[in-house]
PDB file of N, CA, C and O in Angstrom:
ATOM      1  N   ASP A   1      29.049 141.933  98.402  1.00  0.00           N
ATOM      2  CA  ASP A   1      29.772 140.545  98.700  1.00  0.00           C
ATOM      3  C   ASP A   1      30.078 141.405 100.305  1.00  0.00           C
ATOM      4  O   ASP A   1      29.615 140.609 101.123  1.00  0.00           O
ATOM      5  N   ALA A   2      30.503 142.347 100.912  1.00  0.00           N
ATOM      6  CA  ALA A   2      30.799 143.222 102.007  1.00  0.00           C
ATOM      7  C   ALA A   2      29.628 142.868 102.836  1.00  0.00           C
ATOM      8  O   ALA A   2      29.761 142.176 103.846  1.00  0.00           O
ATOM      9  N   ILE A   3      28.361 143.370 102.397  1.00  0.00           N
ATOM     10  CA  ILE A   3      26.708 142.937 103.177  1.00  0.00           C
ATOM     11  C   ILE A   3      26.918 141.643 103.596  1.00  0.00           C
ATOM     12  O   ILE A   3      26.954 141.437 104.809  1.00  0.00           O
ATOM     13  N   LEU A   4      27.028 140.953 103.011  1.00  0.00           N
ATOM     14  CA  LEU A   4      26.969 139.329 102.839  1.00  0.00           C
ATOM     15  C   LEU A   4      28.150 138.708 104.124  1.00  0.00           C
ATOM     16  O   LEU A   4      27.744 137.829 104.884  1.00  0.00           O
ATOM     17  N   ASP A   5      29.364 139.159 104.246  1.00  0.00           N
ATOM     18  CA  ASP A   5      30.591 138.903 104.691  1.00  0.00           C
ATOM     19  C   ASP A   5      30.230 139.214 106.019  1.00  0.00           C
ATOM     20  O   ASP A   5      30.308 138.504 107.021  1.00  0.00           O
ATOM     21  N   ARG A   6      29.639 140.902 105.833  1.00  0.00           N
ATOM     22  CA  ARG A   6      29.055 141.143 107.755  1.00  0.00           C
ATOM     23  C   ARG A   6      28.149 140.728 108.151  1.00  0.00           C
ATOM     24  O   ARG A   6      28.097 140.816 109.378  1.00  0.00           O
ATOM     25  N   VAL A   7      26.791 139.981 107.406  1.00  0.00           N
ATOM     26  CA  VAL A   7      25.963 138.906 107.994  1.00  0.00           C
ATOM     27  C   VAL A   7      26.854 137.822 108.448  1.00  0.00           C
ATOM     28  O   VAL A   7      27.344 137.872 109.576  1.00  0.00           O
ATOM     29  N   ARG A   8      27.043 137.059 107.818  1.00  0.00           N
ATOM     30  CA  ARG A   8      27.945 135.668 107.879  1.00  0.00           C
ATOM     31  C   ARG A   8      28.852 135.804 108.830  1.00  0.00           C
ATOM     32  O   ARG A   8      29.066 134.715 109.363  1.00  0.00           O
ATOM     33  N   GLY A   9      29.814 137.129 109.515  1.00  0.00           N
ATOM     34  CA  GLY A   9      30.809 137.344 110.679  1.00  0.00           C
ATOM     35  C   GLY A   9      29.619 137.375 111.990  1.00  0.00           C
ATOM     36  O   GLY A   9      29.832 137.072 113.164  1.00  0.00           O
ATOM     37  N   ALA A  10      28.301 137.848 111.365  1.00  0.00           N
ATOM     38  CA  ALA A  10      27.222 138.179 113.249  1.00  0.00           C
ATOM     39  C   ALA A  10      26.498 136.808 113.080  1.00  0.00           C
ATOM     40  O   ALA A  10      25.312 136.748 113.404  1.00  0.00           O
ATOM     41  N   GLY A  11      27.333 135.349 112.439  1.00  0.00           N
ATOM     42  CA  GLY A  11      26.724 133.979 112.570  1.00  0.00           C
ATOM     43  C   GLY A  11      25.487 133.910 112.157  1.00  0.00           C
ATOM     44  O   GLY A  11      24.713 133.029 112.530  1.00  0.00           O
ATOM     45  N   ILE A  12      25.083 135.171 111.052  1.00  0.00           N
ATOM     46  CA  ILE A  12      23.605 134.587 110.670  1.00  0.00           C
ATOM     47  C   ILE A  12      23.960 133.629 109.181  1.00  0.00           C
ATOM     48  O   ILE A  12      24.871 133.931 108.411  1.00  0.00           O
ATOM     49  N   THR A  13      23.153 132.594 109.014  1.00  0.00           N
ATOM     50  CA  THR A  13      23.184 131.600 108.230  1.00  0.00           C
ATOM     51  C   THR A  13      22.227 132.001 106.645  1.00  0.00           C
ATOM     52  O   THR A  13      21.008 131.848 106.723  1.00  0.00           O
ATOM     53  N   ILE A  14      22.596 132.309 105.794  1.00  0.00           N
ATOM     54  CA  ILE A  14      22.401 132.470 104.422  1.00  0.00           C
ATOM     55  C   ILE A  14      22.081 131.017 103.827  1.00  0.00           C
ATOM     56  O   ILE A  14      22.892 130.101 103.689  1.00  0.00           O
ATOM     57  N   ARG A  15      20.113 131.006 103.363  1.00  0.00           N
ATOM     58  CA  ARG A  15      20.584 129.851 102.816  1.00  0.00           C
ATOM     59  C   ARG A  15      20.147 130.348 101.162  1.00  0.00           C
ATOM     60  O   ARG A  15      20.982 129.725 100.507  1.00  0.00           O
ATOM     61  N   ASP A  16      19.531 130.911 100.437  1.00  0.00           N
ATOM     62  CA  ASP A  16      19.630 131.509  99.638  1.00  0.00           C
ATOM     63  C   ASP A  16      19.403 133.087  99.040  1.00  0.00           C
ATOM     64  O   ASP A  16      18.630 133.884  99.572  1.00  0.00           O
ATOM     65  N   VAL A  17      20.165 133.369  97.917  1.00  0.00           N
ATOM     66  CA  VAL A  17      20.543 135.224  98.146  1.00  0.00           C
ATOM     67  C   VAL A  17      20.014 135.109  96.100  1.00  0.00           C
ATOM     68  O   VAL A  17      20.644 134.617  95.164  1.00  0.00           O
ATOM     69  N   LYS A  18      18.745 135.754  96.129  1.00  0.00           N
ATOM     70  CA  LYS A  18      18.331 135.993  95.188  1.00  0.00           C
ATOM     71  C   LYS A  18      17.615 137.681  94.758  1.00  0.00           C
ATOM     72  O   LYS A  18      16.904 138.456  95.398  1.00  0.00           O
ATOM     73  N   THR A  19      18.233 137.732  93.338  1.00  0.00           N
ATOM     74  CA  THR A  19      18.416 139.176  92.977  1.00  0.00           C
ATOM     75  C   THR A  19      17.019 139.014  91.881  1.00  0.00           C
ATOM     76  O   THR A  19      16.737 137.892  91.459  1.00  0.00           O
ATOM     77  N   GLN A  20      16.093 140.380  91.426  1.00  0.00           N
ATOM     78  CA  GLN A  20      14.774 140.501  91.179  1.00  0.00           C
ATOM     79  C   GLN A  20      15.247 141.779  90.315  1.00  0.00           C
ATOM     80  O   GLN A  20      15.732 142.738  90.916  1.00  0.00           O
ATOM     81  N   ASP A  21      15.089 141.807  88.674  1.00  0.00           N
ATOM     82  CA  ASP A  21      15.050 142.975  87.810  1.00  0.00           C
ATOM     83  C   ASP A  21      13.878 143.505  87.816  1.00  0.00           C
ATOM     84  O   ASP A  21      12.874 142.794  87.854  1.00  0.00           O
ATOM     85  N   PRO A  22      13.804 145.163  87.772  1.00  0.00           N
ATOM     86  CA  PRO A  22      12.385 145.447  87.810  1.00  0.00           C
ATOM     87  C   PRO A  22      11.794 145.366  86.719  1.00  0.00           C
ATOM     88  O   PRO A  22      12.398 144.885  85.761  1.00  0.00           O
ATOM     89  N   ASP A  23      10.698 145.738  86.609  1.00  0.00           N
ATOM     90  CA  ASP A  23       9.750 145.089  85.398  1.00  0.00           C
ATOM     91  C   ASP A  23       9.052 146.731  85.255  1.00  0.00           C
ATOM     92  O   ASP A  23       9.205 147.519  86.188  1.00  0.00           O
ATOM     93  N   LEU A  24       8.276 147.142  83.983  1.00  0.00           N
ATOM     94  CA  LEU A  24       8.065 148.401  83.843  1.00  0.00           C
ATOM     95  C   LEU A  24       7.037 148.730  85.134  1.00  0.00           C
ATOM     96  O   LEU A  24       7.166 149.887  85.532  1.00  0.00           O
ATOM     97  N   GLU A  25       6.553 148.342  85.488  1.00  0.00           N
ATOM     98  CA  GLU A  25       5.462 148.703  86.576  1.00  0.00           C
ATOM     99  C   GLU A  25       6.504 149.361  87.573  1.00  0.00           C
ATOM    100  O   GLU A  25       6.578 150.566  87.815  1.00  0.00           O
ATOM    101  N   ASP A  26       7.258 148.405  88.083  1.00  0.00           N
ATOM    102  CA  ASP A  26       8.353 149.212  89.009  1.00  0.00           C
ATOM    103  C   ASP A  26       9.049 150.361  89.180  1.00  0.00           C
ATOM    104  O   ASP A  26       9.286 151.093  90.141  1.00  0.00           O
ATOM    105  N   VAL A  27       9.475 150.348  87.394  1.00  0.00           N
ATOM    106  CA  VAL A  27      10.108 151.375  86.949  1.00  0.00           C
ATOM    107  C   VAL A  27       9.197 152.665  87.141  1.00  0.00           C
ATOM    108  O   VAL A  27       9.647 153.673  87.687  1.00  0.00           O
ATOM    109  N   PHE A  28       7.785 152.577  86.625  1.00  0.00           N
ATOM    110  CA  PHE A  28       6.806 153.288  86.500  1.00  0.00           C
ATOM    111  C   PHE A  28       6.524 154.083  88.143  1.00  0.00           C
ATOM    112  O   PHE A  28       6.601 155.279  88.426  1.00  0.00           O
ATOM    113  N   LEU A  29       6.191 152.934  89.005  1.00  0.00           N
ATOM    114  CA  LEU A  29       6.429 153.389  90.386  1.00  0.00           C
ATOM    115  C   LEU A  29       7.236 154.583  90.786  1.00  0.00           C
ATOM    116  O   LEU A  29       6.929 155.680  91.253  1.00  0.00           O
ATOM    117  N   SER A  30       8.484 153.959  90.417  1.00  0.00           N
ATOM    118  CA  SER A  30       9.689 154.406  90.957  1.00  0.00           C
ATOM    119  C   SER A  30       9.573 156.066  90.411  1.00  0.00           C
ATOM    120  O   SER A  30       9.918 156.974  91.168  1.00  0.00           O
ATOM    121  N   LEU A  31       9.071 156.336  89.071  1.00  0.00           N
ATOM    122  CA  LEU A  31       9.636 157.416  88.829  1.00  0.00           C
ATOM    123  C   LEU A  31       8.284 158.270  89.198  1.00  0.00           C
ATOM    124  O   LEU A  31       8.540 159.467  89.064  1.00  0.00           O
ATOM    125  N   THR A  32       7.048 158.073  89.583  1.00  0.00           N
ATOM    126  CA  THR A  32       6.015 158.695  89.574  1.00  0.00           C
ATOM    127  C   THR A  32       5.796 158.567  90.939  1.00  0.00           C
ATOM    128  O   THR A  32       4.645 158.884  91.237  1.00  0.00           O
ATOM    129  N   SER A  33       6.552 158.181  91.970  1.00  0.00           N
ATOM    130  CA  SER A  33       6.366 158.181  93.316  1.00  0.00           C
ATOM    131  C   SER A  33       6.745 159.452  94.420  1.00  0.00           C
ATOM    132  O   SER A  33       6.584 159.444  95.641  1.00  0.00           O
ATOM    133  N   GLY A  34       7.228 160.394  93.672  1.00  0.00           N
ATOM    134  CA  GLY A  34       8.110 161.676  93.888  1.00  0.00           C
ATOM    135  C   GLY A  34       8.954 161.055  95.266  1.00  0.00           C
ATOM    136  O   GLY A  34       8.806 161.627  96.346  1.00  0.00           O
ATOM    137  N   ARG A  35       9.610 160.169  95.180  1.00  0.00           N
ATOM    138  CA  ARG A  35      10.748 159.929  95.780  1.00  0.00           C
ATOM    139  C   ARG A  35      12.072 160.496  95.696  1.00  0.00           C
ATOM    140  O   ARG A  35      12.978 160.056  96.404  1.00  0.00           O
TER     141      ARG A  35
END
């Protein structure tokens, strides 16, 4: 919420915010990427 408040405070209009759960491929790539 704090990030969205700062964005709105900067005068930027947000029309839609979407979150996405990782799928198994995302998890595998994250675990094997070495980051």
